[in-house]
C-alpha positions in Angstrom: 21.2 -34.2 20.3 20.1 -37.3 18.4 22.2 -38.2 15.3 20.2 -37.5 12.2 17.0 -38.6 13.9 13.7 -36.8 14.1 10.4 -37.6 15.9 8.1 -39.8 13.8 5.0 -38.2 12.2 2.0 -39.9 13.9 0.2 -39.7 10.6 2.7 -42.1 9.0 2.1 -44.8 11.7 -0.5 -47.1 10.2 -3.2 -48.5 12.6 -3.2 -52.3 12.9 -6.6 -53.9 12.9 -7.2 -55.6 16.2 -4.9 -53.4 18.2 -5.9 -50.4 20.4 -3.6 -48.3 22.6 -4.4 -46.1 25.5 -2.1 -43.7 27.4 -2.4 -41.8 30.7 -0.6 -40.1 33.5 -0.3 -42.4 36.5 2.4 -40.6 38.4 4.6 -43.7 38.5 7.7 -41.6 39.3 6.9 -38.0 38.2 3.7 -36.0 38.0 2.3 -34.7 34.8 4.0 -37.2 32.6 2.3 -39.8 30.4 3.9 -42.9 31.9 1.3 -45.7 31.6 0.3 -47.5 28.4 -2.2 -50.2 27.8 -2.4 -52.2 24.6 -5.6 -54.2 24.1 -5.8 -57.0 21.5 -8.8 -58.5 19.8 -9.5 -62.2 20.7 -7.6 -64.6 18.4 -4.4 -62.4 18.2 -1.1 -64.3 18.4 1.8 -63.0 20.5 5.5 -64.0 20.6 8.4 -62.4 22.3 12.1 -62.6 23.3 13.5 -61.3 26.6 16.7 -60.3 28.2 19.4 -62.9 28.9 20.4 -61.0 32.1 20.0 -63.5 34.9 18.9 -60.7 37.2 15.8 -60.2 35.1 13.0 -57.9 36.3 9.7 -59.2 37.8 7.6 -58.2 34.7 10.0 -60.2 32.5 9.5 -63.2 34.6 5.7 -62.9 34.6 5.5 -62.1 30.9 7.4 -65.3 30.2 5.2 -67.3 32.4 2.0 -65.9 30.9 3.1 -66.4 27.4 4.1 -70.0 28.2 0.6 -70.6 29.7 -0.7 -70.3 26.1 -4.1 -69.0 27.1 -4.2 -66.2 24.5 -2.8 -62.7 25.3 -5.4 -60.0 25.3 -3.5 -57.0 26.7 -0.2 -55.5 27.6 0.4 -53.0 30.4 3.6 -50.9 30.3 4.9 -48.4 32.8 7.9 -46.2 32.7 9.7 -44.6 35.6 10.2 -47.8 37.6 11.8 -51.0 36.3 10.5 -53.3 39.1 13.9 -55.1 38.9 15.9 -56.2 41.9 12.7 -56.2 43.9 12.4 -59.9 44.8 9.1 -61.7 45.6 7.4 -58.3 46.4 8.1 -57.2 42.8 6.4 -60.3 41.4 3.4 -59.7 43.6 3.1 -56.0 42.6 3.5 -56.8 38.9 0.9 -59.6 39.1 -1.5 -57.2 40.8 -1.4 -54.9 37.8 -2.2 -57.8 35.6 -5.2 -58.7 37.9 -6.5 -55.2 37.9 -6.4 -54.8 34.1 -7.8 -58.3 33.6 -10.8 -57.3 35.8 -11.5 -54.2 33.6 -11.3 -56.3 30.4 -13.1 -59.4 31.9 -10.2 -61.7 30.9 -7.8 -63.9 33.0 -4.8 -62.3 34.6 -2.6 -64.7 32.6 -3.9 -63.1 29.4 -2.1 -59.8 30.5 1.6 -59.2 29.9 3.3 -56.6 32.2 6.3 -54.5 31.1 8.3 -51.9 33.1 11.3 -49.6 32.5 13.0 -47.1 34.7 14.9 -47.1 38.0 16.1 -50.5 39.3 15.6 -51.6 43.0 12.7 -49.4 43.8 9.2 -50.8 44.7 6.7 -50.6 41.9 3.9 -48.2 42.8 1.3 -50.7 41.8 -1.5 -48.7 43.4 -0.8 -45.7 41.1 -0.8 -48.0 38.1 -4.0 -49.6 39.0 -5.6 -46.2 39.7 -4.4 -45.0 36.2 -5.9 -48.0 34.3 -9.4 -46.5 33.8 -7.8 -43.4 32.2 -5.7 -45.5 29.9 -8.7 -47.6 28.9 -10.8 -44.5 28.2 -8.0 -43.3 25.8 -8.0 -46.5 23.7 -7.5 -45.7 20.0 -6.2 -47.5 17.0 -4.1 -44.5 16.0 -2.4 -44.0 19.3 1.0 -45.4 18.3 2.8 -42.0 18.4 1.5 -41.2 21.8 2.5 -44.7 23.1 6.0 -44.2 21.7 6.3 -41.1 23.9 4.8 -42.7 26.9 7.4 -45.6 27.1 10.4 -43.2 27.0 12.9 -42.8 29.9 16.1 -41.0 29.0 15.2 -41.0 25.3 15.1 -37.5 23.8 12.7 -38.6 21.0 10.0 -41.2 20.5 10.9 -44.1 18.2 8.3 -45.6 15.9 8.2 -47.0 12.4 5.6 -48.5 10.0 5.3 -50.4 6.8 2.6 -51.7 4.4 2.8 -54.6 2.0 0.7 -57.0 0.0 0.2 -60.6 1.1 -2.2 -62.9 -0.7 -3.8 -59.9 -2.4 -4.5 -58.2 0.9 -3.0 -55.1 2.4 -1.0 -55.8 5.5 0.2 -53.2 8.0 3.1 -53.4 10.4 3.7 -50.8 13.1 6.2 -50.8 16.0 7.6 -48.6 18.8 10.6 -48.9 20.9 12.5 -47.1 23.7 16.1 -47.0 24.8 19.0 -44.7 25.0 21.3 -46.1 27.6 22.0 -49.5 29.3 21.9 -50.8 25.7 23.6 -54.0 24.8 20.6 -56.2 24.1 21.3 -59.8 24.5 18.0 -60.8 22.9 16.1 -57.7 21.7 15.8 -54.1 22.9 15.1 -52.4 26.1 11.4 -52.3 25.2 10.0 -52.9 21.8 6.4 -53.6 20.6 5.5 -54.4 17.0 2.1 -55.4 15.6 0.8 -56.6 12.3 -2.6 -57.6 11.0 -1.0 -60.5 9.1 -2.2 -64.0 9.9 0.8 -66.0 11.2 0.9 -69.4 12.8 2.3 -69.4 16.4 5.4 -71.4 15.6 6.2 -69.2 12.6 5.6 -66.0 14.7 8.1 -67.1 17.3 10.7 -67.8 14.7 10.0 -64.5 13.1 10.4 -62.5 16.3 13.7 -64.3 17.0 15.1 -63.7 13.5 13.9 -60.0 13.6 15.6 -59.5 17.0 18.8 -61.2 15.8 19.1 -58.9 12.8 18.2 -55.7 14.5 18.1 -55.2 18.3 20.8 -57.9 18.8 23.1 -55.8 16.5 23.2 -52.6 18.5 25.2 -51.3 21.5 25.5 -48.0 23.2 27.4 -48.8 26.4 27.7 -52.6 26.5 25.3 -53.0 29.4 22.5 -55.6 29.1 19.4 -54.4 30.8 17.3 -56.3 33.3 14.1 -55.5 31.5 14.7 -56.1 27.7 11.6 -57.3 25.9 10.6 -57.3 22.3 7.1 -58.5 21.5 5.5 -59.2 18.1 1.8 -59.3 17.7 -0.1 -60.8 14.8 -3.9 -60.2 14.9 -4.7 -62.1 11.7 -7.3 -59.6 10.6 -5.8 -58.8 7.1 -7.8 -61.7 5.8 -5.2 -63.7 3.9 -4.4 -67.4 4.4 -2.3 -67.9 7.5 1.5 -68.0 7.0 2.8 -71.2 8.4 6.4 -71.1 7.2 8.8 -68.2 6.7 10.5 -69.8 3.7 7.3 -69.4 1.6 6.9 -66.4 -0.7 4.5 -64.8 1.7 6.6 -65.6 4.7 9.7 -64.1 3.2 7.8 -60.9 2.3 6.5 -60.5 5.8 9.9 -61.4 7.3 11.7 -58.7 5.2 9.1 -56.1 6.2 9.2 -57.0 9.9 13.0 -57.0 9.9 13.1 -53.6 8.1 10.8 -52.0 10.8 12.9 -53.7 13.6 16.1 -52.4 12.1 14.7 -48.9 11.8 13.7 -49.0 15.5 17.0 -50.4 16.6 19.0 -47.9 14.7 16.9 -45.1 16.2 17.9 -46.3 19.7 21.6 -45.9 18.7 21.0 -42.5 17.1 19.4 -41.4 20.3 22.1 -42.9 22.5 22.8 -41.0 25.7 25.1 -38.2 24.7 25.7 -39.6 21.2 27.1 -37.3 18.5 27.9 -40.0 15.9 26.2 -43.0 14.4 28.7 -45.8 13.6 28.2 -48.9 11.5 30.7 -51.6 12.2 30.9 -54.2 9.4 33.1 -57.3 9.7 33.5 -59.3 6.5 35.6 -62.4 5.6 34.9 -64.4 8.8 34.8 -68.1 9.2 31.3 -67.7 10.8 28.7 -65.1 11.4 29.2 -65.5 15.2 32.9 -64.7 15.0 32.2 -61.7 12.7 29.7 -60.4 15.3 32.2 -61.1 18.1 34.8 -58.9 16.4 32.2 -56.2 15.6 31.0 -56.0 19.2 34.6 -55.9 20.5 35.1 -52.7 18.4 31.7 -51.3 19.2 32.1 -51.8 23.0 35.6 -50.4 23.3 35.6 -47.2 25.4 38.9 -46.2 23.7 37.4 -46.6 20.2 34.2 -44.8 21.2 36.0 -41.8 22.8 38.3 -41.5 19.8 35.2 -41.2 17.5 33.8 -38.5 19.8 37.0 -36.6 19.6 37.2 -37.1 15.8 40.7 -38.5 16.5 41.9 -41.0 13.9 43.6 -43.1 16.6 42.7 -46.2 14.6 45.2 -48.6 16.1 42.5 -48.9 18.9 40.3 -50.6 16.3 43.0 -53.1 15.4 43.6 -53.7 19.1 39.9 -54.5 19.6 40.0 -56.9 16.7 42.9 -58.7 18.3 41.3 -59.2 21.7 37.9 -60.2 20.4 38.7 -63.8 21.3 39.5 -65.5 18.0 42.4 -67.7 19.1 43.7 -68.6 15.7 43.3 -65.1 14.1 46.1 -64.2 11.7 46.8 -60.5 12.0 48.5 -60.5 8.6 45.2 -61.3 6.9 43.4 -58.2 8.3 42.4 -55.1 6.4 40.7 -52.1 7.9 38.6 -49.4 6.1 37.2 -46.2 7.5 34.4 -45.4 5.0 36.3 -45.3 1.7 39.7 -44.8 3.3 41.9 -48.0 3.3 43.7 -47.6 6.7 45.4 -51.0 7.2 46.4 -53.7 4.8 47.5 -57.2 5.8 47.7 -56.2 9.4 49.8 -53.0 9.0 49.3 -49.4 8.1 48.4 -49.0 4.4 51.3 -47.2 2.6 48.9 -44.7 1.0 47.0 -43.9 4.2 47.2 -40.3 5.4 45.9 -39.2 8.8 44.2 -36.3 7.1 42.0 -38.8 5.3 41.1 -40.5 8.5 40.3 -37.3 10.2 38.1 -36.2 7.3 35.9 -39.3 7.9 36.0 -39.1 11.7 34.5 -35.6 11.6 31.4 -37.0 9.9 28.2 -37.7 11.9 27.8 -41.1 10.3 30.8 -43.4 9.8 31.3 -47.0 8.6 34.1 -49.1 10.0 34.8 -52.1 7.8 37.1 -55.0 8.9 38.2 -57.8 6.6 39.3 -60.9 8.5 40.5 -63.0 5.5 39.1 -66.2 7.0 36.0 -67.0 5.0 32.8 -65.6 3.5 30.8 -64.8 6.6 29.7 -61.2 7.5 28.0 -59.3 10.3 27.1 -55.7 11.0 26.6 -53.9 14.4 25.5 -50.4 15.0 26.8 -48.2 17.8 27.6 -44.6 18.7 30.4 -42.6 20.3 30.9 -42.0 24.0 30.8 -38.4 25.1 31.0 -36.3 28.2 27.2 -36.1 28.2 26.9 -39.8 28.6 28.6 -39.6 32.0 26.5 -36.5 33.0 23.2 -38.2 32.1 24.0 -41.3 34.0 25.4 -39.5 37.0 22.2 -37.6 37.3 19.8 -40.4 36.3 18.0 -40.8 39.7 17.9 -37.0 40.5 
């Protein structure tokens, strides 16, 4: 069961002017399942994205990068679930491009103006013929208020759809931001998330939009882990249609740029945390905060060492305050000159360790009280500087093994 997460109410997901979404059943892997989504953008929309750092990246990732780099103006995205089209070589590229060609013909645009995305099983041929046959149904379903249905259609092992929305004022105009994401396992984004799509009707210059998507990813999807595995298909796209009617934002350090950045980051963090809350087999949502580092990078390095540790994660699942495992993870995080006598550890409000050793007042009953909660904060003080970083993760349960053992069944 997801940890304190419920399905989004579609009525709370604001339409974004210039964006329409259509969903259909293409039978990519299973019959009677909505598994194909098309997102169509009005001419003039700007699109920026970040992708997986996995060198074994999927065919759609390679093509989407190429098409964005061509700078011909993105007009549509085509997304399938059930098949990742990864580990498929040249044939995978051909099949992915054929879906771009097919959608481009329907929309009377160039194939390079279509970005492909896939998620699902790796090393299986993409059934491009089924996707192409499903495109008319998806196009017939195009609606501005289809965000909720699209969030469901991109799911794989997710138990709930993930979507979030915000509105704000920029230049006296109302601006909408809406996003969806999917992911529950193979989550250790090294750029963004498994799949994430966010749109706003704000007007943003291309350079500022690319900076915005990178900053949003770094503060959200790049701060989560479920199992430490970086997917072959990670993609996070940010669309700005410019239809809100305000003057274009050319710099994120302007008042308007900061307001938009804060709202985009808030939506991205909500989507990223929803992925962790819906982690495969998760029973607990864990915030790992590392303070007092010499740099943000080393704080994040320590936070991820804790969040990735199977021993730490299984202890949380068992509600076992075996907290020496956390200190061990801090020690092997890779900071060569780390002084263990400067480290303090807190579990929520419980001071567990002081100056590298057990706090004299710490009682295991206090640790167990916190460990039984469904939401827990681990706080580590490194005593090396003023930098800080936060990572979100979950526990590791028996169900995680069962889900992944049966994934292809």
